N, C-alpha and C positions, 0 to 999 in steps of 0.2 A: 368211490361214491358212497360206500356203505360206511366209511370211518368218518366222512364229512357229516351225513346225517348224525350220527353217535355224538359227535363232538359238539354239533349245535344243540342236540338234546341236553348234553352235560353242561354247554355254557346256559340253557335255559333253565335247568334245573337249578344250578348255581345263583342266578338272578334272582329268581323267584325266592329262593331261600335267605338272600342276602336283604330283600326286601321286606320279607315276612319278619326275619329277625330285627330289622330297624323299627317296624310296627310295633312288636312286642316289647322293644326298650322304650319307646316312646309311651306305650300304656303303663308299663311298670313305674317310669319316672313320674307320671301323672298321679299314680296311685300311691306312691311314697310320698310325693309333694302334699297330697291332702293329709295322709297320717302325720308327717312332720309337723303339719301347720297345726293340725289339733292337738297334738302333744304339746306344742309349745304354748298354745293358748292355754290348755289345762294347766300347765306348769305357772304361767303368770296369774292366772286365777287362784289357784291354790297359795302361791305366795302372796297376792293382796289379802287373802283371807285370814294369814297368818299376821300379817302387818296389821290388820284390823283388830285382831283378839289382843295382840300385844298393845296397839294405842288404845285400846279400852283399859287394859289395865294401868296404864302410864297416865290416862286422864284419871281414872279412880284415886292413884296415888296424888295426884294435883288437887282433886276434888277435894280433900281434907285438909287444906292449908287455908289460911285465911286469905282474904284479897290482897292484904298487904304482904304478905310473905309471898305469895305466887308472883306478884309483880316484881319483887325484889329478887326472886330467883330467875325470871325470864330478862331481867334488865341484865345480871350477869351471864346468861345461858348456861345454866345449871339444872339439871335434874330435881335436885332437892340439897339443902344443908344439913348434914350429918351433926354438926354440932355449932354452937352457939357462934351469932354474928358479933362482929366489931364495928360500929359505925355503918352498919348496912352492907358490910362485905362478910361473906362466908368464912370461917375459920376451915372447914374442912369439907369444900363441896365437892358433890358427887355427880359425875358426868354421865353413868350409864345405869341402865336398869335392864336385868335379864327376866324375860318372862320364860319360864319354863314349862315342860310337860304340856304343851299345846298339842291336843291329839286333831288330827285330820285324817281322815280315810285311811283309818287302823293304824297310823304312824304317830310318833311323838316328835316334836320340835323344839327348839330352843329357839327363841328369838331375844336379839339384843339390840335394845333401843340406845342411841349415843348422841347425847345433846352435843353439838358443835358451835360455837360461835366467835365472834371477834375474827381474827386473822384464820381459823380454819373455815369459817361459813362464807358463803358467797353475799356480797352485798353487805359484809360487817352485820348481818341479821343471824339470829339464832337459827340453827337447823337441824332437824330430828332425823337420825340416819338410822336404817333397820338393816341387821345381819341376819339370815335364817341359817340354821345349821339343825340338820335332819337327825343327829343322835346316833347315826348307825356309819353312815359310809365315809364320814369326815370331810364331805364335801358341804360349802357354804356358798350362799346367794346373799350378794349386797344389794340392798335397794336404796 
């Protein structure tokens, strides 16, 4: 009879331990979920700030053009024309612009803006894509 009570007590302790471990696991998972979501949101906001900084640099590059030159470049889906044009077509088109040394939260980043058009773009329209490199770990994020 004594062994039966010890076995029941042991079974009860094991059952309570399993229930407490399950509750602890659920709490830990909920806590990590919030942390992961916050980290992902921060990364998205940081990427948007970097893209906005590069977009401002690209807009400055474009603002130095005459309206006719800007319209001509946009019709060809190029960033700018490196050399002269023949009958409205650029001889040496440039499709990329690299924004270097953009500082954010103590780190420097390089953002590459690439103009895609024609077959590369969706719906045949010009498309401006950005790629972020963190200049350290070699990882890059494409937007």
